[in-house]
KENU-78136 format. One record per residue: x, y, z of N, C-alpha, C in turn. Coordinates in steps of 0.02 Angstrom, whole numbers, plus 50000, padded with zeros to 5 digits. Atoms other than C-alpha are relative to their C-alpha. Example, Ala and Ser with C-alpha at 12.3 -4.5 7.8 and 13.67 -1.06 7.14 Angstrom:
REM KENU-78136
500454994150000506154977550390500455006050000 499584994149997506844994750357499615005550037 
END
This chain:
REM KENU-78136
499644999650063409974599044415499554997449944 500345002450060409314596544242500534997349952 499555002650050410064587844092500465005549974 499484995350023411684596644041500175005450051 499814995249948411794606244206500734999050018 499315000349978413534610244265500004999550076 499965001049927413954603944440500734999650020 499325000649973415504604444549500004994250051 499925005549953416084589044645500645000650037 499405000049960417314587444784500034993350037 499935006549968417974570844849500585000450048 499485000349950418954569045010500295006850019 499654993949979420074581745094499605004150050 500344995449955419584596445203499475003849961 500534996150033417914603845155499505002150052 500484997349954416554613945237499495004149961 500504995650030415004624345202499905005750049 500024994149956415084641845273499735006049962 500274994350036413884653545184500025006350043 499984993649965414024671745230499365003949987 500594995950011412584683945253500085003949935 499984996450063412164691445085500234995749941 499835004550055412854676744983499374997849965 500575002950037411714670244847499864993050026 500165006749975410784654644901500264994749951 499785005650041411484638144838499614993850022 500315006449985410654621144828500574994950004 499475005049990411784607444897499744993049987 500115007250006411824589244846500604996750034 499485003349961412804579144973499954992549988 500005007150015413314561244930500494996650048 499595003549950413954549345065499904992549996 500045007349994414324531045086500314997950066 499745002749938414544522045251500195005550050 499784995249950415554531745381500195006749969 499884993650033415864545345251499475005250014 500534995449981414284553145320500225005050052 499814995749943415214560945467500075007449983 499954992850014415754577545390499375002849968 500614997650032414164578745287499445000950050 500504999149947413084576345441500135006550037 499844993549968414004591045520499765005849957 500254994850046413594601345365499245000550006 500734999849992411754596345381499795003450065 500164996749937411744601645563500105007549995 499874992950010412504618345515499445003349959 500554997550041411184620745380499375000650041 500604999749957409814616545505500055005850049 499914994349955410534629245628499855006549963 500114993850038410544642645493499275000849981 500724999650015408754638445441499625002050063 500334998349937408244639345624500085007350017 499884992949988409054656345645499625004349951 500354996250052408304662145482499275000750017 500714999849984406554657545537499865003750065 500134997249934406724663245717500235007250010 499714993549986407784678845709500085004449939 499964995950059407694684945531500715001749979 499324998350020409554683645496500055001049925 499914998050070410274688645328500244994349956 499805005750041410774671145270499424998149954 500505002350048409854666245113500224992949979 499805007050010409874647345102499584996749947 500355004350047409414635244965499804993650035 500185006549973408994617044989500614995650007 499465005049992410074602445045499694993249990 500245006850015409804585044974500584995250014 499495004949982410774570545050499834993349967 500045006850025411044554144958500514996050041 499595003649953411714541445081499914992649991 500035007150015412144523345045500394995950052 499675004849956412604508545155499764993049981 500205006950014412484489645150499294998650025 500655001349969410984489045268499785006350037 500244994149963409884501445359500325000550069 499674999749934410754496545522500685003549995 499354996750010412364503745448499935007349980 500114992950015411564520545407500075004050065 499874996149939412324531645542499565006350000 500384993849990411304546245610499325000049965 500635000150039409734540345517499425003250037 500564996949962408534545445656500095007650005 499864992849998409384562445670499835003249933 500124997450067409284564845482499245000449987 500724999850007407434560245482499705005850040 500234994449960407184572945621500125006749966 499864993750037408024586645518499525000949942 500474999650056406924582345370499315002250024 500654998349972405384583645480499995007350023 499964993149974405954600045559500035005249944 499914995350055406374608045391499764996949934 500265003450059405214600245261500135004149936 499854996850064405714604045083500665003649998 499364996649997407314612245141500584995050008 499515005449991408254596645198499654993549983 500295006450020407874580145112500554994849995 499515005450003408714563245106499714994049964 500175006450030408684547445004500534995050022 499555005249978409454532245087500014994549947 499955005650047410084518044976500364994350035 499675005849970410464500645040500134994949945 499785004650053411374487544938499934992750018 500015007049981411264471545040499494998550055 500525000949948409684472845147499604993749986 500395006150007408864455945175499394999950045 500564999849952407704460145319499525005749982 500514994950010406154470945324500275006950019 499794993149985406464489845320499465003150043 500494997149953405634499145464499565005249964 500494995650032404094509345421500235007249995 499794993050001404884526045466500525001349945 499494999250052406294523045340499744998449930 500235002450065405294514745199499915005449947 500094995050053404794530845109500655003149974 499374996650017406614536445103500544995249977 499495005050017407504520045058499884997249931 500015003550064407914513244887500504994350004 499535005550002408874497644841499664993550019 500275006749985408664479544895499664999950067 
END
């Protein structure tokens, strides 16, 4: 997004991401805190599956990028962090994540450091 861009937000409730072949690609920004990552992690897995099919079988899905912003008190409370890092590695530039911690007092592991902001 750029300054003055129009965005749509959805908070809570039933939601999903189900692009159809031939749909215009969209760039997703997913924002999660704590255990709120659960449905968004499912969406990331679905996006990864579609990217995998797109690369391997030439399907007709045209996908944009997915950027996850995920916050927790400490890195130990970031659920699925290793899985998310794996998705970022498998689909560089297509799936990205920025973790934010608010009450971290201990050292942040090297594998997470490039992706963590906050204390």
